[in-house]
ROZA-986150 format. One record per residue: x, y, z of N, C-alpha, C, O, CB in turn; residue number from 1. Coordinates in Angstrom, 3 decimals. Glycine has a CB too. Example, Ala and Ser with C-alpha at 12.3 -4.5 7.8 and 13.67 -1.06 7.14 Angstrom:
BEGIN
{{13.190, -5.690, 7.800}, {12.300, -4.500, 7.800}, {13.200, -3.300, 7.800}, {14.236, -3.319, 8.465}, {11.308, -4.473, 9.046}, 1};
{{12.850, -2.250, 7.080}, {13.670, -1.060, 7.140}, {12.900, 0.030, 7.870}, {13.409, 1.138, 8.039}, {14.084, -0.598, 5.725}, 2};
REM end
This chain:
BEGIN
{{51.649, -175.201, -159.592}, {51.717, -173.821, -159.699}, {50.470, -173.503, -158.970}, {49.474, -174.227, -158.945}, {51.824, -173.258, -161.168}, 1};
{{50.591, -172.468, -158.434}, {49.454, -171.688, -157.473}, {48.723, -170.837, -158.786}, {49.349, -170.310, -159.706}, {50.276, -170.425, -155.987}, 2};
{{47.592, -170.847, -158.659}, {46.403, -170.157, -159.409}, {46.737, -168.384, -159.145}, {47.628, -167.946, -158.416}, {44.667, -170.760, -158.615}, 3};
{{46.000, -167.767, -159.753}, {46.258, -166.457, -159.240}, {44.990, -165.977, -158.411}, {44.992, -164.872, -157.869}, {46.602, -165.468, -160.437}, 4};
{{44.206, -166.602, -158.352}, {42.845, -166.493, -157.186}, {43.467, -167.265, -156.083}, {43.206, -166.626, -155.063}, {41.141, -167.312, -157.693}, 5};
{{44.310, -168.548, -155.704}, {44.299, -168.874, -154.950}, {46.042, -167.832, -154.142}, {46.483, -167.457, -153.055}, {43.962, -170.393, -155.283}, 6};
{{46.319, -167.825, -155.273}, {47.541, -166.567, -155.031}, {47.366, -164.960, -153.873}, {48.133, -164.546, -153.003}, {47.708, -165.871, -156.793}, 7};
{{45.999, -164.394, -154.382}, {45.593, -163.218, -154.051}, {45.105, -163.764, -152.559}, {45.449, -163.226, -151.507}, {44.498, -162.513, -155.133}, 8};
{{44.411, -164.703, -152.636}, {43.511, -165.133, -151.375}, {44.744, -165.715, -150.246}, {44.453, -165.805, -149.053}, {42.188, -166.559, -151.885}, 9};
{{45.815, -166.009, -150.632}, {47.158, -166.222, -149.390}, {47.506, -165.300, -149.184}, {47.833, -165.212, -148.000}, {48.425, -166.933, -149.560}, 10};
{{47.691, -164.170, -149.894}, {48.112, -162.981, -149.555}, {46.805, -162.477, -148.629}, {47.226, -162.113, -147.531}, {48.515, -162.092, -150.893}, 11};
{{45.562, -162.366, -148.721}, {44.901, -161.785, -148.193}, {44.977, -162.333, -147.207}, {45.377, -161.565, -146.332}, {43.982, -161.561, -148.611}, 12};
{{44.750, -163.562, -146.766}, {44.821, -164.366, -145.557}, {45.967, -164.105, -144.882}, {45.659, -163.744, -143.746}, {44.742, -165.744, -145.783}, 13};
{{47.479, -164.116, -145.079}, {48.450, -163.446, -144.691}, {48.240, -162.062, -144.253}, {48.880, -161.733, -143.254}, {49.257, -163.519, -145.571}, 14};
{{47.496, -161.204, -144.778}, {47.681, -159.597, -144.402}, {47.058, -159.444, -142.827}, {47.424, -158.948, -141.761}, {46.681, -158.461, -145.640}, 15};
{{45.951, -160.145, -143.329}, {44.789, -160.506, -141.854}, {45.827, -161.052, -140.932}, {46.300, -160.270, -140.108}, {43.293, -161.933, -142.102}, 16};
{{46.279, -162.383, -140.959}, {46.629, -163.104, -139.820}, {47.597, -162.097, -139.104}, {47.497, -161.858, -137.900}, {47.273, -164.555, -140.172}, 17};
{{48.926, -161.289, -140.249}, {49.727, -160.331, -139.540}, {49.005, -159.227, -139.257}, {49.660, -158.578, -138.441}, {50.870, -159.953, -140.209}, 18};
{{48.003, -158.687, -139.510}, {47.672, -157.331, -138.742}, {46.816, -158.398, -137.511}, {47.662, -158.379, -136.617}, {46.498, -155.839, -139.853}, 19};
{{46.111, -158.939, -137.185}, {45.154, -159.445, -136.106}, {46.869, -160.065, -134.810}, {47.125, -159.656, -133.677}, {43.676, -161.197, -137.046}, 20};
{{47.307, -160.661, -135.296}, {48.130, -161.809, -134.337}, {49.705, -160.631, -134.169}, {50.291, -160.529, -133.091}, {48.517, -163.897, -135.501}, 21};
{{50.165, -159.836, -135.485}, {50.949, -159.365, -135.046}, {52.390, -159.663, -134.932}, {52.827, -160.500, -135.722}, {50.508, -159.252, -134.328}, 22};
{{53.358, -159.025, -133.928}, {54.270, -159.572, -133.359}, {54.170, -160.501, -131.763}, {55.162, -161.013, -131.243}, {55.044, -158.499, -133.373}, 23};
{{53.024, -160.554, -131.281}, {52.895, -161.481, -130.322}, {51.538, -162.079, -129.969}, {50.562, -161.428, -129.595}, {53.412, -160.953, -129.279}, 24};
{{51.600, -163.487, -130.144}, {50.185, -164.069, -130.471}, {49.811, -163.889, -129.424}, {48.586, -163.761, -129.421}, {49.903, -165.432, -130.947}, 25};
{{50.447, -163.771, -128.055}, {49.734, -163.877, -127.063}, {48.842, -162.915, -126.686}, {47.930, -163.121, -125.885}, {50.390, -164.099, -126.249}, 26};
{{49.116, -161.626, -127.354}, {48.173, -160.826, -126.908}, {47.099, -161.057, -127.865}, {46.052, -161.396, -127.315}, {48.605, -159.442, -126.766}, 27};
{{47.052, -160.980, -129.035}, {45.962, -161.649, -129.582}, {45.030, -162.514, -128.997}, {43.839, -162.225, -129.112}, {46.350, -162.229, -130.396}, 28};
{{45.433, -163.754, -128.254}, {44.938, -164.723, -127.499}, {44.355, -164.295, -126.531}, {43.231, -164.761, -126.352}, {45.708, -165.528, -127.139}, 29};
{{44.879, -163.232, -125.512}, {44.824, -162.587, -124.241}, {43.178, -161.826, -124.960}, {42.088, -162.014, -124.419}, {46.516, -161.390, -123.724}, 30};
{{43.364, -161.013, -126.201}, {42.187, -159.887, -127.482}, {40.785, -161.043, -127.310}, {39.718, -160.852, -126.728}, {43.026, -159.785, -130.014}, 31};
{{41.220, -162.135, -127.976}, {39.998, -162.630, -127.664}, {39.347, -163.744, -126.658}, {38.205, -164.188, -126.782}, {39.743, -162.909, -128.637}, 32};
{{40.040, -164.020, -125.900}, {39.813, -164.554, -124.488}, {38.423, -163.298, -123.756}, {37.276, -163.557, -123.393}, {41.697, -164.490, -123.483}, 33};
{{39.089, -162.114, -123.775}, {38.563, -161.172, -122.955}, {37.318, -160.519, -123.866}, {36.585, -159.682, -123.341}, {39.749, -160.116, -122.479}, 34};
{{37.133, -160.892, -125.109}, {36.200, -160.578, -126.243}, {35.102, -162.197, -125.512}, {34.049, -162.125, -124.879}, {37.201, -160.647, -128.364}, 35};
{{35.566, -162.963, -125.759}, {34.610, -164.025, -125.407}, {33.867, -163.797, -123.890}, {32.664, -163.839, -123.630}, {35.455, -165.443, -125.439}, 36};
{{34.845, -163.581, -123.124}, {34.272, -163.131, -121.828}, {33.243, -161.854, -121.410}, {32.497, -161.551, -120.478}, {35.358, -162.928, -121.161}, 37};
{{33.555, -161.469, -122.316}, {32.465, -159.959, -122.637}, {30.990, -160.769, -122.847}, {30.002, -160.740, -122.113}, {32.979, -158.805, -124.519}, 38};
{{31.181, -161.426, -123.987}, {30.041, -161.798, -124.881}, {29.582, -163.019, -123.945}, {28.533, -163.497, -124.377}, {30.480, -162.210, -126.606}, 39};
{{30.190, -163.857, -122.454}, {29.636, -164.550, -121.546}, {28.562, -163.826, -120.717}, {27.355, -163.995, -120.544}, {30.619, -165.034, -120.811}, 40};
{{29.545, -162.894, -120.246}, {28.854, -162.148, -119.372}, {27.984, -161.226, -119.582}, {27.277, -160.990, -118.603}, {29.494, -161.695, -118.768}, 41};
{{27.730, -160.469, -120.735}, {26.856, -159.755, -121.037}, {25.261, -160.489, -121.089}, {24.220, -159.834, -121.053}, {27.372, -159.206, -122.216}, 42};
{{25.335, -161.896, -121.177}, {23.943, -162.635, -121.140}, {23.572, -162.598, -119.506}, {22.381, -162.448, -119.235}, {24.057, -164.393, -121.813}, 43};
{{24.279, -162.693, -118.691}, {24.487, -162.758, -117.619}, {23.770, -161.098, -116.883}, {23.581, -160.157, -117.653}, {26.058, -163.154, -117.583}, 44};
{{23.432, -160.955, -115.315}, {22.923, -159.856, -114.940}, {23.809, -158.591, -114.691}, {23.554, -157.393, -114.560}, {22.273, -160.183, -113.920}, 45};
{{25.124, -159.451, -114.677}, {26.182, -158.492, -114.123}, {26.907, -157.618, -115.603}, {27.127, -158.072, -116.726}, {27.499, -159.566, -113.140}, 46};
{{27.127, -156.327, -115.089}, {27.801, -155.324, -116.073}, {28.838, -156.057, -116.942}, {29.335, -157.028, -116.371}, {28.552, -154.104, -115.270}, 47};
{{29.168, -155.879, -117.874}, {30.400, -156.514, -118.478}, {30.945, -155.010, -119.510}, {31.247, -155.277, -120.673}, {29.894, -158.238, -119.545}, 48};
{{31.033, -153.795, -119.150}, {31.386, -153.287, -119.511}, {32.996, -152.626, -119.056}, {33.742, -151.782, -119.552}, {30.442, -152.923, -119.622}, 49};
{{33.046, -153.488, -117.881}, {34.457, -153.436, -117.245}, {35.237, -153.673, -117.611}, {36.243, -152.985, -117.444}, {34.761, -153.868, -116.466}, 50};
{{35.237, -155.191, -118.589}, {36.039, -156.518, -118.369}, {36.831, -155.491, -119.854}, {37.970, -155.342, -119.410}, {35.050, -158.623, -118.533}, 51};
{{36.820, -154.819, -121.165}, {37.828, -154.408, -121.438}, {38.556, -153.574, -121.249}, {39.568, -153.603, -121.950}, {37.828, -154.398, -122.009}, 52};
{{38.424, -152.442, -120.243}, {39.309, -151.506, -120.131}, {40.366, -152.628, -118.959}, {41.564, -152.379, -118.822}, {38.527, -149.832, -119.546}, 53};
{{39.921, -153.419, -118.462}, {41.046, -154.039, -117.310}, {41.879, -155.132, -117.711}, {42.900, -155.588, -117.197}, {40.356, -154.623, -116.024}, 54};
{{40.985, -155.588, -119.134}, {41.789, -156.677, -120.389}, {43.043, -155.566, -120.874}, {44.232, -155.794, -120.652}, {40.447, -157.207, -122.156}, 55};
{{42.647, -154.593, -121.425}, {43.764, -153.444, -122.028}, {44.841, -153.332, -120.795}, {46.057, -153.522, -120.843}, {42.952, -151.671, -122.389}, 56};
{{44.075, -152.988, -119.748}, {45.729, -152.410, -118.652}, {46.294, -153.702, -118.815}, {47.347, -153.496, -119.419}, {45.592, -151.901, -116.504}, 57};
{{46.161, -155.100, -118.582}, {46.700, -156.178, -117.911}, {47.230, -156.615, -119.243}, {48.333, -157.130, -119.060}, {45.713, -157.180, -117.005}, 58};
{{46.912, -156.619, -120.436}, {47.586, -156.559, -121.785}, {49.240, -156.469, -121.823}, {50.313, -157.071, -121.852}, {47.004, -155.288, -122.508}, 59};
{{48.364, -154.903, -121.791}, {49.252, -154.243, -122.408}, {50.922, -154.224, -121.087}, {52.132, -154.122, -121.291}, {48.339, -152.596, -122.840}, 60};
{{50.350, -154.329, -120.232}, {51.617, -153.793, -118.717}, {52.122, -155.562, -119.415}, {53.093, -155.635, -120.168}, {50.720, -153.493, -116.014}, 61};
{{51.363, -156.766, -119.051}, {52.232, -158.136, -119.551}, {53.095, -157.806, -120.545}, {54.293, -158.035, -120.378}, {51.369, -159.345, -120.154}, 62};
{{52.542, -157.106, -121.964}, {53.249, -157.240, -123.070}, {54.790, -156.425, -123.299}, {55.804, -156.790, -123.895}, {52.274, -156.857, -124.029}, 63};
{{54.407, -154.949, -122.415}, {55.010, -154.470, -122.131}, {56.594, -155.024, -121.147}, {57.749, -154.831, -121.526}, {54.129, -153.814, -121.866}, 64};
{{56.098, -155.840, -119.637}, {56.910, -156.179, -119.080}, {57.844, -157.315, -119.932}, {59.066, -157.239, -119.804}, {56.329, -156.463, -117.951}, 65};
{{57.284, -158.327, -120.766}, {57.576, -159.300, -121.421}, {58.981, -158.518, -122.492}, {59.813, -159.193, -123.099}, {56.076, -159.920, -122.142}, 66};
{{58.931, -157.171, -122.489}, {59.419, -156.471, -123.675}, {60.622, -156.259, -122.904}, {61.685, -156.807, -123.193}, {58.584, -155.136, -124.336}, 67};
{{60.488, -155.557, -122.031}, {61.219, -154.652, -121.043}, {62.514, -155.749, -120.370}, {63.617, -155.408, -119.942}, {59.948, -154.003, -119.696}, 68};
{{61.962, -157.060, -120.454}, {62.656, -158.063, -119.781}, {63.685, -159.164, -120.919}, {64.593, -159.895, -120.524}, {61.396, -158.901, -118.939}, 69};
{{63.381, -159.063, -121.884}, {63.633, -159.041, -122.606}, {65.440, -158.386, -123.362}, {66.351, -158.960, -123.958}, {62.534, -158.734, -122.681}, 70};
{{65.216, -156.983, -122.916}, {66.091, -156.432, -123.604}, {66.925, -156.175, -122.537}, {67.999, -155.602, -122.718}, {65.690, -155.380, -124.436}, 71};
REM end
């Protein structure tokens, strides 16, 4: 049997997994890659602000294209 604390912890982690990953794990991976790129570029002399908007446009377009092709 699962204890009450373990059940609550599992429910909490399941919520966060569903919240972060959602319907498409590929977009979640893309966001992590974009954040890692922003972090990496921010430690150089190159401006990193442009990576987030580009990532949003690319990931949103890619996700919508996949949905449209599926239907």
